C-alpha positions in Angstrom: 4.1 72.6 -42.4 4.7 74.7 -45.2 3.9 74.9 -49.0 6.1 73.2 -51.5 8.1 76.0 -53.8 5.9 77.1 -56.6 2.6 76.1 -54.8 2.0 79.2 -52.7 -1.4 80.7 -53.2 -1.1 84.6 -53.1 -4.5 84.9 -51.6 -3.7 82.7 -48.8 0.0 82.6 -48.0 -0.4 81.3 -44.5 -2.5 78.4 -45.6 -1.2 74.7 -46.3 -2.3 71.7 -48.3 -4.8 69.4 -46.8 -3.7 65.7 -47.3 -6.7 63.9 -48.9 -5.0 60.7 -49.8 -2.6 58.7 -47.5 0.8 58.4 -49.4 3.2 55.4 -49.3 5.9 56.1 -46.8 3.7 57.7 -44.2 3.1 55.9 -41.0 -0.6 56.7 -41.3 -0.8 55.0 -44.6 -1.7 51.5 -43.7 -4.4 52.6 -41.2 -5.9 55.0 -43.8 -5.9 52.4 -46.7 -7.3 49.6 -44.3 -10.2 52.1 -43.2 -11.0 52.9 -46.6 -11.2 49.5 -47.8 -13.2 48.1 -44.7 -15.7 50.9 -45.0 -16.3 49.9 -48.6 -16.8 46.4 -47.6 -19.1 47.3 -44.7 -21.4 49.4 -47.0 -21.8 46.2 -49.1 -22.7 44.1 -46.0 -19.6 42.4 -45.0 -18.5 41.8 -41.6 -15.0 41.9 -40.3 -13.8 38.7 -38.3 -13.1 39.3 -34.7 -10.5 36.3 -35.0 -8.7 37.8 -38.0 -9.0 41.5 -39.0 -7.9 40.7 -42.5 -10.8 38.4 -42.9 -14.2 39.8 -44.4 -17.2 37.6 -44.6 -20.4 38.2 -46.5 -23.4 35.8 -45.5 -26.8 36.2 -47.1 -29.3 33.2 -46.8 -27.1 30.2 -48.2 -24.6 32.4 -50.1 -21.2 33.0 -48.5 -18.3 35.1 -49.8 -14.9 35.4 -48.1 -12.5 38.0 -48.6 -8.9 38.0 -47.3 -6.8 41.2 -47.5 -3.0 41.5 -47.0 -2.0 45.2 -47.8 -3.2 45.4 -51.6 -3.1 41.6 -52.4 -6.7 40.2 -52.0 -8.3 36.7 -52.4 -12.2 36.2 -52.7 -14.0 33.1 -52.9 -17.7 32.1 -52.8 -20.1 29.4 -53.2 -22.0 31.3 -55.5 -20.2 32.2 -58.8 -22.8 35.0 -59.9 -22.4 36.6 -56.5 -18.6 36.4 -56.8 -18.6 38.0 -60.4 -21.0 40.8 -59.1 -18.8 41.8 -56.2 -15.7 41.7 -58.4 -17.4 44.1 -60.7 -18.1 46.5 -57.7 -14.5 46.1 -56.6 -13.2 47.0 -60.1 -15.5 50.0 -60.2 -14.3 51.3 -56.8 -10.5 50.5 -57.0 -8.0 50.0 -59.7 -7.7 46.3 -59.2 -6.5 43.6 -61.5 -8.1 40.2 -61.9 -5.5 37.3 -61.9 -7.9 34.8 -62.2 -8.1 31.6 -60.2 -5.7 31.2 -56.9 -2.3 30.2 -58.3 0.3 32.3 -56.5 -0.2 34.4 -53.3 2.4 35.8 -51.1 5.1 33.3 -52.2 2.7 30.3 -51.9 1.9 28.4 -55.0 -1.7 26.8 -54.9 -2.2 23.9 -57.4 -5.6 22.3 -57.5 -5.7 18.5 -57.6 -8.1 15.8 -58.4 -9.3 15.8 -54.7 -8.4 19.1 -53.2 -5.6 21.6 -53.1 -1.7 21.5 -52.6 0.3 24.2 -51.3 4.1 24.5 -52.1 6.7 27.1 -52.3 8.8 25.6 -55.0 10.3 29.0 -56.5 10.9 30.4 -53.1 12.8 27.2 -52.2 15.0 27.2 -55.2 15.7 31.0 -54.7 16.9 30.2 -51.0 19.1 27.1 -52.5 20.7 29.2 -55.3 21.4 32.2 -52.7 23.0 29.8 -50.2 24.9 28.0 -53.3 23.4 24.8 -52.4 21.4 24.0 -55.5 24.0 21.1 -56.2 24.3 19.7 -52.6 23.6 16.1 -51.4 20.2 15.8 -49.7 19.7 14.4 -46.3 16.7 12.4 -44.9 16.1 14.6 -41.6 16.7 18.3 -41.0 18.6 17.6 -37.6 20.7 14.9 -36.2 18.7 12.6 -33.8 18.5 14.0 -30.3 20.8 17.1 -31.2 20.3 20.1 -28.9 22.1 23.3 -29.9 24.2 25.2 -27.4 26.0 28.7 -27.7 29.3 27.2 -26.6 31.8 27.6 -29.0 33.7 30.2 -30.9 31.5 33.1 -32.2 31.1 33.4 -35.9 32.4 36.8 -37.0 29.9 37.5 -40.1 26.4 36.6 -38.8 24.6 38.5 -41.5 24.3 35.6 -44.0 23.4 33.3 -41.3 20.5 35.6 -40.1 19.2 36.1 -43.7 19.1 32.3 -44.3 17.2 31.6 -41.0 14.7 34.5 -41.9 14.0 32.9 -45.2 13.6 29.4 -43.6 11.1 31.0 -41.2 8.9 31.9 -44.1 9.3 28.5 -45.5 7.7 26.8 -42.5 4.5 28.2 -43.7 4.2 25.2 -45.9 7.0 23.0 -44.4 5.9 22.1 -40.8 8.3 19.2 -40.7 11.3 21.8 -40.4 9.5 23.9 -37.9 11.5 22.4 -34.9 14.9 22.8 -36.5 14.1 26.4 -37.8 13.0 27.3 -34.2 16.3 25.8 -32.8 18.6 27.9 -35.1 16.6 31.0 -34.7 17.4 31.2 -31.0 21.0 31.9 -31.7 20.8 34.9 -34.3 22.8 37.1 -31.5 25.5 34.6 -30.8 25.9 32.1 -33.6 28.8 29.7 -33.9 30.0 27.6 -36.9 28.1 24.5 -35.6 25.0 26.6 -36.0 25.7 27.3 -39.6 26.3 23.7 -40.1 22.7 22.9 -38.9 21.2 25.6 -41.2 23.0 24.1 -44.2 21.7 20.7 -43.2 18.1 22.1 -43.2 18.7 23.4 -46.6 20.2 20.0 -47.7 16.9 18.4 -46.4 14.9 21.1 -48.3 16.7 20.3 -51.3 15.7 16.6 -51.1 11.8 17.4 -50.5 12.0 20.1 -53.1 8.4 19.4 -54.5 6.9 18.5 -51.1 3.9 20.6 -49.7 0.6 20.6 -47.9 -2.3 18.7 -49.0 -5.7 19.7 -48.4 -8.8 17.5 -49.0 -12.4 17.8 -48.3 -14.0 15.6 -45.8 -17.0 13.4 -46.1 -18.0 13.8 -42.5 -18.6 17.1 -40.5 -15.6 18.9 -39.4 -14.0 18.2 -36.0 -10.9 20.0 -34.3 -8.2 17.5 -33.0 -4.9 18.7 -31.5 -1.6 16.9 -30.5 0.2 18.7 -27.6 3.7 17.9 -26.5 6.7 19.3 -24.8 10.3 18.6 -24.6 11.4 19.2 -20.9 14.4 21.2 -20.1 15.5 20.6 -23.8 17.7 23.7 -24.0 21.3 23.0 -22.4 21.7 26.9 -21.9 18.7 28.0 -20.2 17.1 24.4 -19.2 13.7 25.8 -20.7 11.3 23.4 -22.5 10.0 23.5 -25.7 6.3 23.5 -26.6 4.8 21.9 -29.8 1.4 21.2 -31.2 -0.5 20.3 -34.4 -4.1 20.8 -34.9 -6.4 19.1 -37.6 -9.6 20.1 -39.0 -11.1 17.0 -40.0 -8.1 15.3 -41.9 -6.3 18.5 -42.7 -3.6 20.3 -40.9 -4.5 23.8 -40.2 -2.0 25.0 -37.3 1.1 24.0 -35.8 3.8 25.5 -33.6 7.4 24.8 -32.2 8.2 27.3 -29.3 10.5 27.5 -26.4 8.6 28.2 -23.2 9.2 31.6 -21.5 10.0 30.1 -18.1 11.8 27.0 -16.6 9.4 24.2 -15.8 10.5 22.2 -12.5 9.1 19.0 -13.5 7.9 17.3 -16.8 4.3 17.5 -15.9 4.6 21.2 -15.6 6.2 21.8 -19.2 3.3 19.4 -20.5 0.7 21.4 -18.8 2.1 24.6 -20.1 2.1 23.1 -23.7 -1.5 21.9 -23.2 -2.5 25.4 -22.1 -0.8 27.1 -25.1 -2.9 24.5 -27.5 -5.8 25.3 -25.8 -5.5 28.8 -26.4 -5.0 28.2 -30.1 -8.0 25.9 -30.2 -10.2 28.7 -28.9 -8.9 31.0 -31.5 -9.6 28.7 -34.3 -13.2 27.8 -32.9 -13.7 31.8 -33.1 -12.5 31.8 -36.6 -14.6 28.9 -37.7 -17.7 30.5 -36.3 -16.8 33.7 -38.0 -16.4 31.5 -41.3 -20.0 30.0 -40.6 -18.3 26.8 -40.2 -19.9 25.1 -37.0 -18.0 22.1 -35.0 -20.4 19.4 -34.1 -18.5 18.6 -31.0 -15.9 20.0 -28.6 -12.4 20.2 -29.7 -10.3 17.3 -28.7 -7.0 17.9 -27.1 -4.4 14.8 -27.0 -1.7 14.4 -24.8 0.9 11.5 -24.0 1.6 12.7 -20.4 -1.2 11.3 -18.0 -0.2 13.6 -15.1 -0.8 16.8 -17.1 -4.2 15.4 -18.2 -5.2 14.6 -14.6 -4.0 18.0 -13.6 -6.2 19.6 -16.3 -9.4 18.4 -14.9 -8.5 18.1 -11.2 -9.4 21.3 -9.4 -7.1 20.2 -6.4 -4.0 22.3 -5.9 -0.9 20.4 -5.2 2.4 21.4 -3.7 4.3 20.5 -6.9 2.4 22.8 -9.0 1.3 25.7 -6.5 3.9 27.9 -8.3 2.5 27.5 -11.7 0.9 30.9 -13.0 -2.8 31.2 -12.8 -3.2 31.9 -16.4 -2.1 28.4 -17.3 -5.0 27.0 -15.1 -7.5 28.5 -17.4 -7.3 25.0 -19.2 -9.2 23.7 -16.1 -12.1 26.0 -16.7 -12.4 25.0 -20.3 -12.2 21.3 -19.6 -14.9 21.9 -16.7 -17.1 24.0 -18.7 -17.1 21.3 -21.6 -15.5 23.4 -24.4 -12.5 21.1 -24.7 -11.9 17.5 -24.2 -8.7 15.9 -23.0 -7.5 12.4 -24.1 -4.5 10.2 -23.8 -2.5 9.3 -26.7 0.3 6.8 -27.0 3.7 8.2 -27.2 4.6 6.5 -30.7 1.3 8.5 -32.1 2.1 11.6 -30.8 2.6 13.8 -33.9 3.6 16.9 -32.0 7.0 15.1 -31.2 8.3 16.5 -34.6 7.9 20.0 -33.1 9.8 19.5 -29.8 12.6 17.3 -30.6 14.8 15.8 -33.5 13.7 12.2 -33.7 15.1 9.2 -35.8 14.5 8.8 -39.5 11.6 6.3 -39.6 9.7 8.3 -36.8 10.3 11.6 -38.7 8.9 10.1 -42.0 6.0 8.7 -40.1 5.1 11.9 -38.4 5.7 13.9 -41.8 3.1 11.6 -43.4 0.8 12.2 -40.5 1.2 16.0 -41.2 0.1 15.6 -44.8 3.6 16.9 -46.0 3.8 14.9 -49.3 5.2 15.4 -53.0 3.1 17.3 -55.4 0.4 14.7 -56.9 0.2 16.6 -60.1 3.9 15.8 -61.1 4.9 12.5 -62.7 7.7 11.7 -60.4 9.6 8.3 -60.3 8.9 7.6 -56.7 9.2 10.4 -54.2 11.5 13.2 -54.9 13.4 12.5 -51.6 13.9 8.9 -52.4 15.3 9.7 -55.9 17.4 12.2 -54.7 18.9 10.2 -52.0 19.5 6.9 -54.0 23.1 8.3 -54.8 23.8 9.6 -51.4 23.1 6.3 -49.7 
């Protein structure tokens, strides 16, 4: 290290400047900023969540205050307005912050208060994607993928993958409020390194579906009863024609609100459908445990054990039967932790009929009626604050049909 030109102290020519503030661009800057901010919150009595380090909770008697930090964007909420105002004043005095008022826009998510809850959407982000892809005037479709469609790497490679990769990256961020396109986006994300013209057509179909559901989003409503965690788990056995790997999918509800979902290809090949379902159950169980810890940090206590629903009886029997069978002796030991959770009473498993298996929408492309039924069960709906003539999708598709 050496002095900058013009800043050399003649008394200490061999000395260098000591860095007091972490600057943008340095790799130590995020750590230093988080340490500075978390120390301030800890001094005020906040506790950092073990499940999510960006969440801080203040709990005193019956007063609770939550703070969620993402770099320099902050959300705070409390059940005590005076406590909230007092903390906001302390925050202003310590940092150069700007109060933007009630939550309306955060990291691309638009939050709209409704008569009975909260509505999350990404209308501006969706329009920007469609304008960038030049599909604002395209004809919408009912589903993001053709029924029973499985993408493959066979075909002539696309010469310019940059545009494709940018669109898929934008769609991945869009799944934050659009769980109905999670499976389709997961499918096209697997061919970023070797895409063909068919893959680009699937991306355009997803965008045409998004065009028809422009004003759709996630709806959250308070529950009259005490909250309970219910998870749907499913797997599409050997669905990938190239690797013969299966796809796991789950959807988790807190009371009547969807709080977590996933569509992901399994890391290994499953020899039987029961094995793929069992792996999906273990993945869902791990997410349930994390959500339980997160709710505990939020001071929200679940009255009963989380319920895990699956439409494969063999996988359910395997989760509660400690006997090792020949057909599953090759399954990794870390997958069998599900048995310990069931025996310990931390998770309950139960069979669900296949036509009520909501997680199907995360593992395969289904028919239009089934897709719309599952989308309704995921609480993906039009913005209730807008006066639309019917649903946006039905209006947009009337000319197409």
